N, CA, C and O of each residue as an XYZ file, in Angstrom:
616
protein
N     -13.869     -4.332   -120.033
C     -13.213     -4.910   -118.873
C     -12.783     -3.773   -117.952
O     -11.980     -2.925   -118.342
N     -13.318     -3.752   -116.726
C     -12.960     -2.678   -115.803
C     -12.215     -3.193   -114.579
O     -11.574     -2.404   -113.885
N     -12.276     -4.490   -114.292
C     -11.544     -5.060   -113.168
C     -10.063     -5.161   -113.525
O      -9.709     -5.366   -114.686
N      -9.205     -5.016   -112.522
C      -7.779     -5.269   -112.728
C      -7.558     -6.748   -112.447
O      -7.925     -7.251   -111.385
N      -6.954     -7.438   -113.409
C      -6.727     -8.868   -113.251
C      -5.235     -9.169   -113.351
O      -4.487     -8.486   -114.050
N      -4.830    -10.203   -112.636
C      -3.441    -10.650   -112.687
C      -3.390    -11.915   -113.529
O      -4.145    -12.861   -113.306
N      -2.481    -11.913   -114.506
C      -2.309    -13.055   -115.394
C      -0.871    -13.546   -115.310
O       0.012    -12.837   -114.827
N      -0.647    -14.758   -115.783
C       0.693    -15.296   -115.847
C       1.375    -14.898   -117.144
O       0.774    -14.230   -117.985
N       2.617    -15.301   -117.309
C       3.375    -14.955   -118.519
C       2.861    -15.712   -119.742
O       3.178    -15.356   -120.877
N       2.062    -16.767   -119.504
C       1.365    -17.452   -120.593
C      -0.025    -17.810   -120.091
O      -0.221    -18.170   -118.930
N      -0.986    -17.699   -121.009
C      -2.391    -17.932   -120.664
C      -3.109    -18.538   -121.869
O      -2.605    -18.503   -122.992
N      -4.308    -19.100   -121.612
C      -5.176    -19.616   -122.669
C      -6.200    -18.541   -123.030
O      -6.921    -18.046   -122.164
N      -6.258    -18.186   -124.298
C      -7.204    -17.196   -124.808
C      -8.155    -17.865   -125.794
O      -7.851    -18.926   -126.339
N      -9.305    -17.238   -126.019
C     -10.188    -17.682   -127.091
C     -10.672    -16.450   -127.859
O     -10.697    -15.332   -127.344
N     -11.050    -16.702   -129.101
C     -11.543    -15.654   -129.992
C     -12.857    -16.118   -130.597
O     -12.866    -16.687   -131.688
N     -13.979    -15.882   -129.899
C     -15.274    -16.377   -130.361
C     -15.650    -15.898   -131.766
O     -16.213    -16.670   -132.541
N     -15.355    -14.650   -132.107
C     -15.711    -14.120   -133.432
C     -14.912    -14.773   -134.554
O     -15.343    -14.767   -135.707
N     -13.760    -15.332   -134.227
C     -12.934    -16.007   -135.228
C     -13.147    -17.519   -135.213
O     -12.593    -18.232   -136.050
N     -13.952    -18.015   -134.257
C     -14.189    -19.449   -134.145
C     -13.022    -20.204   -133.541
O     -12.880    -21.406   -133.766
N     -12.185    -19.519   -132.776
C     -11.012    -20.139   -132.147
C     -11.286    -20.324   -130.660
O     -11.357    -19.353   -129.906
N     -11.439    -21.573   -130.247
C     -11.831    -21.886   -128.875
C     -10.709    -21.732   -127.862
O     -10.943    -21.275   -126.743
N      -9.495    -22.108   -128.241
C      -8.406    -21.994   -127.270
C      -7.062    -21.883   -127.979
O      -6.719    -22.678   -128.855
N      -6.320    -20.868   -127.565
C      -4.979    -20.639   -128.080
C      -4.084    -20.287   -126.899
O      -4.399    -19.403   -126.102
N      -2.970    -20.990   -126.804
C      -1.997    -20.688   -125.766
C      -1.181    -19.495   -126.256
O      -0.646    -19.511   -127.364
N      -1.092    -18.462   -125.419
C      -0.409    -17.244   -125.831
C       0.627    -16.823   -124.805
O       0.496    -17.087   -123.610
N       1.648    -16.169   -125.302
C       2.646    -15.540   -124.448
C       2.176    -14.117   -124.164
O       1.838    -13.374   -125.085
N       2.155    -13.747   -122.902
C       1.796    -12.392   -122.490
C       3.115    -11.632   -122.420
O       3.935    -11.875   -121.535
N       3.312    -10.710   -123.358
C       4.627    -10.112   -123.568
C       4.586     -8.601   -123.386
O       4.173     -7.870   -124.285
N       5.020     -8.136   -122.210
C       5.023     -6.694   -121.944
C       6.074     -5.960   -122.763
O       6.045     -4.732   -122.848
N       6.999     -6.693   -123.365
C       8.008     -6.078   -124.219
C       7.519     -5.827   -125.634
O       8.136     -5.070   -126.384
N       6.420     -6.455   -125.999
C       5.856     -6.273   -127.345
C       4.760     -5.226   -127.294
O       3.899     -5.267   -126.415
N       4.785     -4.303   -128.212
C       3.739     -3.281   -128.275
C       2.459     -3.857   -128.855
O       1.370     -3.620   -128.332
N       2.594     -4.611   -129.933
C       1.454     -5.087   -130.716
C       1.187     -6.560   -130.463
O       2.122     -7.339   -130.274
N      -0.073     -6.942   -130.458
C      -0.448     -8.352   -130.352
C      -0.388     -8.986   -131.732
O      -0.687     -8.340   -132.736
N       0.001    -10.254   -131.773
C       0.138    -10.958   -133.051
C      -0.553    -12.309   -132.969
O      -0.502    -12.986   -131.942
N      -1.198    -12.691   -134.063
C      -1.875    -13.976   -134.172
C      -1.299    -14.723   -135.359
O      -1.057    -14.138   -136.414
N      -1.080    -16.013   -135.184
C      -0.555    -16.859   -136.249
C      -1.539    -16.888   -137.428
O      -2.742    -17.073   -137.240
N      -1.016    -16.703   -138.632
C      -1.845    -16.757   -139.833
C      -0.979    -17.130   -141.027
O       0.169    -16.699   -141.135
N      -1.544    -17.940   -141.927
C      -0.867    -18.244   -143.187
C      -1.927    -18.343   -144.268
O      -3.121    -18.413   -143.977
N      -1.483    -18.349   -145.515
C      -2.395    -18.274   -146.668
C      -3.392    -17.135   -146.478
O      -4.604    -17.308   -146.610
N      -2.844    -15.973   -146.166
C      -3.641    -14.772   -145.913
C      -4.113    -14.207   -147.245
O      -3.316    -13.990   -148.159
N      -5.422    -13.971   -147.345
C      -6.020    -13.499   -148.598
C      -6.965    -12.332   -148.310
O      -7.878    -12.440   -147.492
N      -6.729    -11.238   -148.989
C      -7.589    -10.059   -148.868
C      -8.716    -10.171   -149.884
O      -8.501    -10.633   -151.005
N      -9.931     -9.744   -149.493
C     -11.074     -9.745   -150.412
C     -12.080     -8.679   -149.985
O     -11.949     -8.091   -148.912
N     -13.065     -8.435   -150.813
C     -14.112     -7.446   -150.545
C     -15.418     -8.164   -150.197
O     -15.768     -9.174   -150.809
N     -16.130     -7.626   -149.206
C     -17.447     -8.156   -148.861
C     -18.307     -6.989   -148.400
O     -17.974     -6.314   -147.425
N     -19.397     -6.754   -149.090
C     -20.324     -5.660   -148.753
C     -19.609     -4.319   -148.622
O     -19.941     -3.520   -147.747
N     -18.631     -4.070   -149.490
C     -17.903     -2.816   -149.490
C     -16.812     -2.703   -148.436
O     -16.213     -1.638   -148.287
N     -16.540     -3.775   -147.702
C     -15.508     -3.770   -146.665
C     -14.308     -4.599   -147.104
O     -14.452     -5.632   -147.757
N     -13.116     -4.121   -146.729
C     -11.904     -4.918   -146.932
C     -11.870     -5.998   -145.863
O     -11.910     -5.713   -144.666
N     -11.797     -7.231   -146.316
C     -11.804     -8.385   -145.416
C     -10.529     -9.194   -145.629
O      -9.836     -9.045   -146.636
N     -10.240    -10.048   -144.659
C      -9.112    -10.948   -144.781
C      -9.575    -12.353   -144.388
O     -10.307    -12.545   -143.418
N      -9.126    -13.309   -145.165
C      -9.356    -14.728   -144.875
C      -7.984    -15.343   -144.641
O      -7.051    -15.091   -145.403
N      -7.859    -16.141   -143.599
C      -6.562    -16.752   -143.322
C      -6.756    -18.104   -142.662
O      -7.797    -18.398   -142.074
N      -5.720    -18.910   -142.779
C      -5.686    -20.198   -142.110
C      -4.741    -20.095   -140.929
O      -3.829    -19.269   -140.914
N      -4.971    -20.944   -139.943
C      -4.075    -20.948   -138.788
C      -4.077    -22.314   -138.132
O      -5.047    -23.068   -138.210
N      -2.961    -22.610   -137.483
C      -2.817    -23.817   -136.671
C      -2.986    -23.371   -135.218
O      -2.059    -22.790   -134.654
N      -4.142    -23.624   -134.592
C      -4.361    -23.102   -133.239
C      -3.570    -23.796   -132.137
O      -3.385    -23.226   -131.062
N      -3.109    -24.998   -132.381
C      -2.373    -25.746   -131.354
C      -0.889    -25.772   -131.667
O      -0.483    -25.994   -132.808
N      -0.085    -25.541   -130.638
C       1.361    -25.621   -130.786
C       1.756    -27.031   -131.203
O       1.130    -28.006   -130.788
N       2.777    -27.134   -132.008
C       3.338    -28.418   -132.435
C       2.328    -29.315   -133.142
O       2.502    -30.533   -133.172
N       1.266    -28.726   -133.718
C       0.260    -29.511   -134.429
C      -0.123    -28.766   -135.704
O      -0.952    -27.857   -135.676
N       0.480    -29.154   -136.807
C       0.164    -28.500   -138.080
C      -0.930    -29.235   -138.846
O      -1.327    -28.797   -139.925
N      -1.425    -30.355   -138.298
C      -2.500    -31.073   -138.983
C      -3.862    -30.430   -138.709
O      -4.771    -30.551   -139.530
N      -4.016    -29.755   -137.580
C      -5.253    -29.049   -137.268
C      -5.183    -27.656   -137.891
O      -4.302    -26.860   -137.565
N      -6.127    -27.373   -138.794
C      -6.139    -26.094   -139.493
C      -7.522    -25.464   -139.334
O      -8.538    -26.126   -139.547
N      -7.558    -24.199   -138.964
C      -8.809    -23.445   -138.856
C      -8.786    -22.309   -139.861
O      -7.754    -21.668   -140.064
N      -9.943    -22.057   -140.500
C     -10.077    -20.907   -141.395
C     -10.802    -19.806   -140.642
O     -11.821    -20.054   -139.999
N     -10.281    -18.597   -140.720
C     -10.857    -17.445   -140.031
C     -11.063    -16.315   -141.033
O     -10.347    -16.216   -142.029
N     -12.046    -15.468   -140.758
C     -12.269    -14.265   -141.562
C     -12.495    -13.091   -140.614
O     -13.031    -13.253   -139.518
N     -12.077    -11.913   -141.056
C     -12.255    -10.712   -140.245
C     -12.176     -9.484   -141.134
O     -11.641     -9.534   -142.242
N     -12.710     -8.392   -140.639
C     -12.617     -7.108   -141.318
C     -11.224     -6.534   -141.079
O     -10.708     -6.582   -139.963
N     -10.622     -5.994   -142.132
C      -9.304     -5.369   -142.018
C      -9.460     -3.955   -141.456
O     -10.258     -3.166   -141.962
N      -8.711     -3.644   -140.427
C      -8.701     -2.293   -139.840
C      -7.688     -1.427   -140.590
O      -7.975     -0.283   -140.944
N      -6.504     -1.985   -140.826
C      -5.446     -1.291   -141.558
C      -4.340     -2.276   -141.884
O      -4.403     -3.449   -141.517
N      -3.333     -1.785   -142.575
C      -2.122     -2.557   -142.810
C      -0.988     -1.708   -142.253
O      -0.861     -0.535   -142.604
N      -0.151     -2.301   -141.373
C       0.852     -1.496   -140.680
C       2.196     -2.215   -140.656
O       2.272     -3.443   -140.709
N       3.250     -1.412   -140.575
C       4.600     -1.952   -140.440
C       4.834     -2.333   -138.992
O       4.545     -1.556   -138.082
N       5.366     -3.544   -138.777
C       5.668     -4.040   -137.444
C       7.106     -4.547   -137.450
O       7.528     -5.245   -138.372
N       7.850     -4.187   -136.407
C       9.213     -4.682   -136.249
C       9.201     -5.764   -135.174
O       8.776     -5.516   -134.046
N       9.665     -6.961   -135.521
C       9.668     -8.062   -134.550
C      10.879     -7.959   -133.625
O      11.711     -7.063   -133.773
N      10.968     -8.881   -132.675
C      12.045     -8.831   -131.676
C      13.427     -9.010   -132.287
O      14.427     -8.632   -131.677
N      13.492     -9.585   -133.495
C      14.773     -9.750   -134.194
C      15.140     -8.555   -135.050
O      16.173     -8.569   -135.719
N      14.305     -7.512   -135.041
C      14.577     -6.307   -135.809
C      14.082     -6.356   -137.249
O      14.347     -5.434   -138.021
N      13.367     -7.414   -137.625
C      12.840     -7.538   -138.990
C      11.517     -6.793   -139.107
O      10.631     -6.928   -138.263
N      11.402     -6.002   -140.175
C      10.161     -5.253   -140.423
C       9.287     -6.023   -141.395
O       9.763     -6.602   -142.371
N       7.980     -6.013   -141.098
C       7.016     -6.719   -141.936
C       5.728     -5.901   -141.972
O       5.295     -5.366   -140.951
N       5.129     -5.811   -143.135
C       3.837     -5.129   -143.250
C       2.750     -6.158   -143.011
O       2.681     -7.166   -143.714
N       1.891     -5.912   -142.013
C       0.886     -6.881   -141.594
C      -0.515     -6.294   -141.628
O      -0.720     -5.101   -141.404
N      -1.483     -7.175   -141.917
C      -2.889     -6.808   -141.764
C      -3.199     -6.708   -140.278
O      -2.669     -7.465   -139.465
N      -4.067     -5.760   -139.936
C      -4.521     -5.570   -138.565
C      -6.021     -5.809   -138.532
O      -6.763     -5.245   -139.337
N      -6.469     -6.648   -137.600
C      -7.891     -6.891   -137.406
C      -8.251     -6.523   -135.979
O      -7.380     -6.424   -135.114
N      -9.541     -6.320   -135.737
C     -10.028     -6.052   -134.383
C     -11.078     -7.114   -134.077
O     -11.994     -7.342   -134.867
N     -10.936     -7.760   -132.921
C     -11.866     -8.816   -132.549
C     -11.943     -8.917   -131.033
O     -11.100     -8.372   -130.321
N     -12.961     -9.620   -130.546
C     -13.106     -9.837   -129.114
C     -12.189    -10.971   -128.683
O     -12.104    -12.008   -129.340
N     -11.506    -10.753   -127.564
C     -10.687    -11.795   -126.956
C     -11.354    -12.174   -125.643
O     -11.934    -11.329   -124.961
N     -11.265    -13.449   -125.298
C     -11.819    -13.931   -124.041
C     -10.708    -14.590   -123.248
O      -9.963    -15.423   -123.764
N     -10.610    -14.204   -121.995
C      -9.614    -14.747   -121.069
C     -10.343    -15.038   -119.769
O     -10.709    -14.116   -119.040
N     -10.555    -16.314   -119.473
C     -11.364    -16.673   -118.312
C     -12.749    -16.095   -118.467
O     -13.398    -16.318   -119.488
N     -13.215    -15.361   -117.482
C     -14.554    -14.758   -117.544
C     -14.546    -13.356   -118.171
O     -15.599    -12.734   -118.314
N     -13.381    -12.873   -118.536
C     -13.251    -11.526   -119.069
C     -13.200    -11.537   -120.592
O     -12.670    -12.469   -121.197
N     -13.755    -10.491   -121.206
C     -13.621    -10.337   -122.648
C     -13.573     -8.857   -122.987
O     -14.207     -8.032   -122.328
N     -12.808     -8.534   -124.029
C     -12.648     -7.150   -124.465
C     -12.123     -7.156   -125.899
O     -11.547     -8.148   -126.347
N     -12.321     -6.048   -126.621
C     -11.835     -5.977   -128.007
C     -10.338     -5.651   -128.051
O      -9.846     -4.821   -127.287
N      -9.626     -6.326   -128.966
C      -8.208     -6.018   -129.163
C      -7.887     -5.996   -130.651
O      -8.600     -6.574   -131.471
N      -6.804     -5.319   -130.972
C      -6.261     -5.354   -132.326
C      -5.197     -6.440   -132.381
O      -4.408     -6.606   -131.450
N      -5.190     -7.177   -133.488
C      -4.206     -8.231   -133.720
C      -3.575     -8.025   -135.076
O      -4.266     -7.702   -136.042
N      -2.267     -8.209   -135.161
C      -1.629     -8.257   -136.461
C      -1.525     -9.724   -136.855
O      -1.390    -10.596   -135.997
N      -1.588     -9.992   -138.151
C      -1.539    -11.362   -138.651
C      -0.166    -11.639   -139.235
O       0.321    -10.884   -140.076
N       0.460    -12.721   -138.788
C       1.782    -13.099   -139.264
C       1.984    -14.598   -139.076
O       1.353    -15.213   -138.217
N       2.853    -15.172   -139.871
C       3.136    -16.594   -139.742
C       4.050    -16.814   -138.537
O       5.188    -16.344   -138.512
N       3.536    -17.536   -137.540
C       4.279    -17.811   -136.310
C       4.607    -19.299   -136.188
O       4.831    -19.789   -135.082
N       4.639    -20.024   -137.310
C       4.955    -21.457   -137.278
C       6.297    -21.729   -136.608
O       6.453    -22.743   -135.927
N       7.256    -20.847   -136.791
C       8.590    -21.069   -136.212
C       8.681    -20.592   -134.763
O       9.713    -20.768   -134.115
N       7.618    -19.996   -134.260
C       7.616    -19.474   -132.895
C       6.977    -20.477   -131.946
O       6.213    -21.342   -132.375
N       7.283    -20.365   -130.669
C       6.756    -21.299   -129.681
C       5.262    -21.095   -129.440
O       4.544    -22.058   -129.169
N       4.787    -19.854   -129.536
C       3.388    -19.553   -129.259
C       2.677    -19.074   -130.517
O       3.252    -18.339   -131.320
N       1.427    -19.491   -130.687
C       0.606    -19.089   -131.829
C       0.083    -17.663   -131.689
O      -0.407    -17.070   -132.650
N       0.193    -17.132   -130.492
C      -0.285    -15.777   -130.250
C       0.636    -15.077   -129.268
O       1.218    -15.696   -128.378
N       0.751    -13.774   -129.453
C       1.496    -12.916   -128.552
C       0.553    -11.799   -128.126
O       0.007    -11.098   -128.977
N       0.355    -11.622   -126.828
C      -0.465    -10.519   -126.335
C       0.463     -9.376   -125.989
O       1.261     -9.479   -125.058
N       0.363     -8.275   -126.740
C       1.210     -7.111   -126.533
C       0.603     -6.104   -125.569
O      -0.555     -6.223   -125.168
N       1.412     -5.106   -125.203
C       1.008     -4.109   -124.195
C      -0.278     -3.367   -124.505
O      -1.075     -3.104   -123.604
N      -0.494     -3.022   -125.782
C      -1.673     -2.212   -126.102
C      -2.978     -2.967   -125.848
O      -4.039     -2.349   -125.754
N      -2.913     -4.288   -125.738
C      -4.108     -5.090   -125.451
C      -4.257     -5.400   -123.971
O      -5.202     -6.079   -123.569
N      -3.328     -4.907   -123.156
C      -3.311     -5.265   -121.730
C      -3.978     -4.221   -120.856
O      -3.418     -3.819   -119.836
N      -5.139     -3.786   -121.229
C      -5.895     -2.842   -120.417
C      -6.260     -3.510   -119.101
O      -6.871     -4.578   -119.090
N      -5.892     -2.892   -118.010
C      -6.230     -3.379   -116.668
C      -5.653     -4.758   -116.357
O      -6.259     -5.529   -115.613
N      -4.496     -5.072   -116.916
C      -3.847     -6.363   -116.665
C      -2.512     -6.146   -115.965
O      -1.729     -5.274   -116.344
N      -2.269     -6.946   -114.948
C      -0.978     -7.018   -114.280
C      -0.413     -8.394   -114.585
O      -1.123     -9.393   -114.472
N       0.851     -8.460   -114.968
C       1.475     -9.727   -115.332
C       2.386    -10.199   -114.204
O       3.266     -9.467   -113.752
N       2.163    -11.427   -113.757
C       3.047    -12.072   -112.798
C       3.975    -12.963   -113.621
O       3.552    -14.024   -114.081
N       5.236    -12.555   -113.819
C       6.129    -13.295   -114.709
C       6.554    -14.657   -114.187
O       7.136    -15.442   -114.936
N       6.283    -14.958   -112.927
C       6.654    -16.269   -112.391
C       5.489    -17.256   -112.409
O       5.636    -18.392   -111.957
N       4.328    -16.833   -112.928
C       3.138    -17.687   -112.929
C       2.684    -17.991   -114.352
O       2.989    -17.254   -115.289
N       1.951    -19.086   -114.495
C       1.352    -19.483   -115.772
C      -0.100    -19.893   -115.546
O      -0.441    -20.468   -114.512
N      -0.932    -19.595   -116.506
C      -2.325    -20.057   -116.548
C      -3.124    -19.695   -115.294
O      -3.880    -20.519   -114.779
N      -2.958    -18.476   -114.808
C      -3.711    -18.039   -113.634
C      -5.211    -17.946   -113.922
O      -6.027    -18.020   -113.003
N      -5.570    -17.784   -115.187
C      -6.975    -17.674   -115.559
C      -7.579    -19.035   -115.908
O      -8.731    -19.100   -116.337
N      -6.833    -20.110   -115.734
C      -7.360    -21.454   -115.965
C      -7.031    -21.979   -117.343
O      -6.602    -21.244   -118.232
N      -7.243    -23.270   -117.491
C      -7.020    -23.941   -118.767
C      -8.344    -24.082   -119.497
O      -9.404    -24.018   -118.873
N      -8.298    -24.273   -120.809
C      -9.556    -24.382   -121.566
C     -10.317    -25.657   -121.188
O      -9.735    -26.644   -120.737
N     -11.627    -25.601   -121.386
C     -12.461    -26.761   -121.111
C     -12.268    -27.807   -122.190
O     -12.085    -27.470   -123.360
N     -12.309    -29.075   -121.805
C     -12.133    -30.167   -122.755
C     -13.412    -30.449   -123.540
O     -13.339    -30.921   -124.674
N     -14.569    -30.174   -122.968
C     -15.838    -30.487   -123.626
C     -16.632    -29.213   -123.848
O     -16.757    -28.386   -122.945
N     -17.170    -29.056   -125.052
C     -17.976    -27.884   -125.360
C     -19.348    -27.953   -124.703
O     -20.001    -26.922   -124.538
N     -19.798    -29.148   -124.325
C     -21.159    -29.306   -123.800
C     -21.281    -28.939   -122.333
O     -22.397    -28.803   -121.831
N     -20.177    -28.775   -121.636
C     -20.221    -28.430   -120.214
C     -20.325    -26.929   -120.058
O     -19.531    -26.182   -120.630
N     -21.314    -26.479   -119.276
C     -21.454    -25.059   -118.996
C     -21.082    -24.805   -117.546
O     -21.444    -25.579   -116.659
N     -20.370    -23.735   -117.311
C     -19.987    -23.375   -115.954
C     -20.625    -22.046   -115.602
O     -21.316    -21.447   -116.426
N     -20.399    -21.585   -114.392
C     -20.928    -20.284   -113.966
C     -20.393    -19.174   -114.857
O     -21.081    -18.178   -115.081
N     -19.174    -19.331   -115.371
C     -18.575    -18.315   -116.232
C     -19.359    -18.141   -117.533
O     -19.447    -17.038   -118.072
N     -19.934    -19.256   -118.039
C     -20.623    -19.230   -119.324
C     -22.044    -18.694   -119.239
O     -22.632    -18.335   -120.258
N     -22.597    -18.638   -118.037
C     -24.012    -18.264   -117.879
C     -24.155    -16.780   -117.751
O     -25.269    -16.276   -117.611
């Protein structure tokens, strides 16, 4: 991503490599690290690589919808949340898509069931992004139908 884009304080993201079509996220310039909701996190080996399998609820206020995701583990790191609590989290690297833009980001995995957003986009993932704190969804809302293709998809 080389263009400078302006986003709102909350946006819709997707993670094609994880099979997650749309997740509402808080764009948080106060957070260093990006975080993705995950529970029943399980580490395993595949072809000599450390992998992680996890479940997640991609929609806010909906715990009946559950998606299973897998990714290669980059590392395990200590993260301090906004309440000052330290937690050791798995870190994965995956492509994120926001509107017509996509780029690789690191995500830490943590249970965000008690949080308003299933994802937090932190500063280290905000390459070439300007945040307008008074706006929301400047990059558009997710499409309702998978069968519709737009100019962005071509």
